[in-house]
TORKOL-4160 file (C-alpha; in steps of 0.2 Angstrom, whole numbers, padded with zeros to 4 digits, m for minus):
133
<pt num="1" X="m0222" Y="0341" Z="0031"/>
<pt num="2" X="m0226" Y="0328" Z="0046"/>
<pt num="3" X="m0240" Y="0316" Z="0046"/>
<pt num="4" X="m0244" Y="0307" Z="0062"/>
<pt num="5" X="m0258" Y="0296" Z="0070"/>
<pt num="6" X="m0261" Y="0299" Z="0089"/>
<pt num="7" X="m0270" Y="0285" Z="0098"/>
<pt num="8" X="m0282" Y="0290" Z="0112"/>
<pt num="9" X="m0290" Y="0278" Z="0124"/>
<pt num="10" X="m0307" Y="0286" Z="0132"/>
<pt num="11" X="m0314" Y="0279" Z="0148"/>
<pt num="12" X="m0332" Y="0286" Z="0147"/>
<pt num="13" X="m0347" Y="0284" Z="0137"/>
<pt num="14" X="m0345" Y="0303" Z="0132"/>
<pt num="15" X="m0330" Y="0313" Z="0136"/>
<pt num="16" X="m0319" Y="0326" Z="0129"/>
<pt num="17" X="m0300" Y="0323" Z="0130"/>
<pt num="18" X="m0287" Y="0338" Z="0129"/>
<pt num="19" X="m0276" Y="0332" Z="0115"/>
<pt num="20" X="m0266" Y="0348" Z="0113"/>
<pt num="21" X="m0249" Y="0343" Z="0121"/>
<pt num="22" X="m0249" Y="0327" Z="0108"/>
<pt num="23" X="m0252" Y="0339" Z="0094"/>
<pt num="24" X="m0239" Y="0351" Z="0101"/>
<pt num="25" X="m0227" Y="0336" Z="0100"/>
<pt num="26" X="m0230" Y="0331" Z="0083"/>
<pt num="27" X="m0228" Y="0351" Z="0076"/>
<pt num="28" X="m0212" Y="0352" Z="0086"/>
<pt num="29" X="m0206" Y="0335" Z="0077"/>
<pt num="30" X="m0210" Y="0340" Z="0061"/>
<pt num="31" X="m0198" Y="0355" Z="0062"/>
<pt num="32" X="m0211" Y="0366" Z="0052"/>
<pt num="33" X="m0208" Y="0384" Z="0057"/>
<pt num="34" X="m0222" Y="0392" Z="0049"/>
<pt num="35" X="m0237" Y="0383" Z="0041"/>
<pt num="36" X="m0253" Y="0374" Z="0047"/>
<pt num="37" X="m0258" Y="0359" Z="0057"/>
<pt num="38" X="m0273" Y="0349" Z="0052"/>
<pt num="39" X="m0281" Y="0337" Z="0065"/>
<pt num="40" X="m0293" Y="0325" Z="0059"/>
<pt num="41" X="m0303" Y="0312" Z="0066"/>
<pt num="42" X="m0309" Y="0296" Z="0055"/>
<pt num="43" X="m0323" Y="0291" Z="0066"/>
<pt num="44" X="m0341" Y="0294" Z="0064"/>
<pt num="45" X="m0346" Y="0294" Z="0082"/>
<pt num="46" X="m0330" Y="0305" Z="0088"/>
<pt num="47" X="m0326" Y="0323" Z="0083"/>
<pt num="48" X="m0312" Y="0337" Z="0087"/>
<pt num="49" X="m0315" Y="0355" Z="0092"/>
<pt num="50" X="m0305" Y="0369" Z="0099"/>
<pt num="51" X="m0312" Y="0377" Z="0115"/>
<pt num="52" X="m0308" Y="0384" Z="0131"/>
<pt num="53" X="m0300" Y="0373" Z="0143"/>
<pt num="54" X="m0297" Y="0385" Z="0159"/>
<pt num="55" X="m0313" Y="0381" Z="0166"/>
<pt num="56" X="m0321" Y="0363" Z="0166"/>
<pt num="57" X="m0337" Y="0369" Z="0167"/>
<pt num="58" X="m0336" Y="0375" Z="0148"/>
<pt num="59" X="m0333" Y="0356" Z="0144"/>
<pt num="60" X="m0349" Y="0350" Z="0155"/>
<pt num="61" X="m0359" Y="0365" Z="0147"/>
<pt num="62" X="m0354" Y="0359" Z="0129"/>
<pt num="63" X="m0358" Y="0341" Z="0133"/>
<pt num="64" X="m0374" Y="0344" Z="0144"/>
<pt num="65" X="m0382" Y="0356" Z="0128"/>
<pt num="66" X="m0376" Y="0343" Z="0115"/>
<pt num="67" X="m0384" Y="0329" Z="0127"/>
<pt num="68" X="m0400" Y="0340" Z="0127"/>
<pt num="69" X="m0400" Y="0341" Z="0108"/>
<pt num="70" X="m0397" Y="0322" Z="0104"/>
<pt num="71" X="m0400" Y="0313" Z="0119"/>
<pt num="72" X="m0393" Y="0295" Z="0122"/>
<pt num="73" X="m0409" Y="0288" Z="0125"/>
<pt num="74" X="m0418" Y="0297" Z="0112"/>
<pt num="75" X="m0429" Y="0288" Z="0099"/>
<pt num="76" X="m0419" Y="0284" Z="0083"/>
<pt num="77" X="m0421" Y="0274" Z="0068"/>
<pt num="78" X="m0403" Y="0268" Z="0068"/>
<pt num="79" X="m0403" Y="0252" Z="0077"/>
<pt num="80" X="m0386" Y="0251" Z="0084"/>
<pt num="81" X="m0390" Y="0262" Z="0098"/>
<pt num="82" X="m0378" Y="0277" Z="0094"/>
<pt num="83" X="m0388" Y="0288" Z="0084"/>
<pt num="84" X="m0385" Y="0303" Z="0096"/>
<pt num="85" X="m0367" Y="0300" Z="0094"/>
<pt num="86" X="m0366" Y="0302" Z="0075"/>
<pt num="87" X="m0378" Y="0318" Z="0077"/>
<pt num="88" X="m0366" Y="0326" Z="0090"/>
<pt num="89" X="m0350" Y="0322" Z="0079"/>
<pt num="90" X="m0359" Y="0330" Z="0065"/>
<pt num="91" X="m0362" Y="0345" Z="0073"/>
<pt num="92" X="m0345" Y="0347" Z="0081"/>
<pt num="93" X="m0336" Y="0341" Z="0065"/>
<pt num="94" X="m0320" Y="0330" Z="0061"/>
<pt num="95" X="m0307" Y="0342" Z="0059"/>
<pt num="96" X="m0299" Y="0358" Z="0064"/>
<pt num="97" X="m0285" Y="0368" Z="0057"/>
<pt num="98" X="m0272" Y="0378" Z="0068"/>
<pt num="99" X="m0258" Y="0390" Z="0061"/>
<pt num="100" X="m0241" Y="0386" Z="0065"/>
<pt num="101" X="m0228" Y="0400" Z="0068"/>
<pt num="102" X="m0211" Y="0399" Z="0076"/>
<pt num="103" X="m0213" Y="0382" Z="0076"/>
<pt num="104" X="m0228" Y="0382" Z="0088"/>
<pt num="105" X="m0246" Y="0381" Z="0087"/>
<pt num="106" X="m0255" Y="0397" Z="0086"/>
<pt num="107" X="m0268" Y="0394" Z="0100"/>
<pt num="108" X="m0277" Y="0409" Z="0110"/>
<pt num="109" X="m0273" Y="0409" Z="0129"/>
<pt num="110" X="m0288" Y="0399" Z="0135"/>
<pt num="111" X="m0290" Y="0388" Z="0119"/>
<pt num="112" X="m0286" Y="0369" Z="0118"/>
<pt num="113" X="m0289" Y="0355" Z="0105"/>
<pt num="114" X="m0301" Y="0342" Z="0110"/>
<pt num="115" X="m0306" Y="0325" Z="0105"/>
<pt num="116" X="m0323" Y="0323" Z="0108"/>
<pt num="117" X="m0329" Y="0305" Z="0111"/>
<pt num="118" X="m0348" Y="0302" Z="0110"/>
<pt num="119" X="m0349" Y="0284" Z="0108"/>
<pt num="120" X="m0335" Y="0278" Z="0122"/>
<pt num="121" X="m0326" Y="0271" Z="0130"/>
<pt num="122" X="m0315" Y="0266" Z="0114"/>
<pt num="123" X="m0298" Y="0269" Z="0108"/>
<pt num="124" X="m0298" Y="0283" Z="0094"/>
<pt num="125" X="m0286" Y="0287" Z="0082"/>
<pt num="126" X="m0282" Y="0306" Z="0078"/>
<pt num="127" X="m0273" Y="0311" Z="0063"/>
<pt num="128" X="m0261" Y="0325" Z="0062"/>
<pt num="129" X="m0253" Y="0333" Z="0047"/>
<pt num="130" X="m0242" Y="0349" Z="0048"/>
<pt num="131" X="m0237" Y="0357" Z="0033"/>
<pt num="132" X="m0225" Y="0371" Z="0029"/>
<pt num="133" X="m0230" Y="0386" Z="0019"/>
């Protein structure tokens, strides 16, 4: 079993950052051959997801639709100015689980793991736990 925190600095107010390689490194360093990898973000205005990474328009479409659903300039009761980010992170979710087989993440051909920052730019922590079994 291994546990590691990955630190990611985002550059924009809202963006998706591919963290697949960093997670793969944690899996490799863990020595786990068969098991699961849990990826969790302990922030209320950020999320993690698995989605396509071949076409950048998929990321743009996802961010555009989330922005339509919870606009940054919308009217909210929360006075910090980031209610849109709280809503988006709740929709996307704070964790994903990926199987590990043969010492590698089991992801589809086009899949990558993304940190979704909805209230950046910030330094975000992503926790990764790899467990055998």
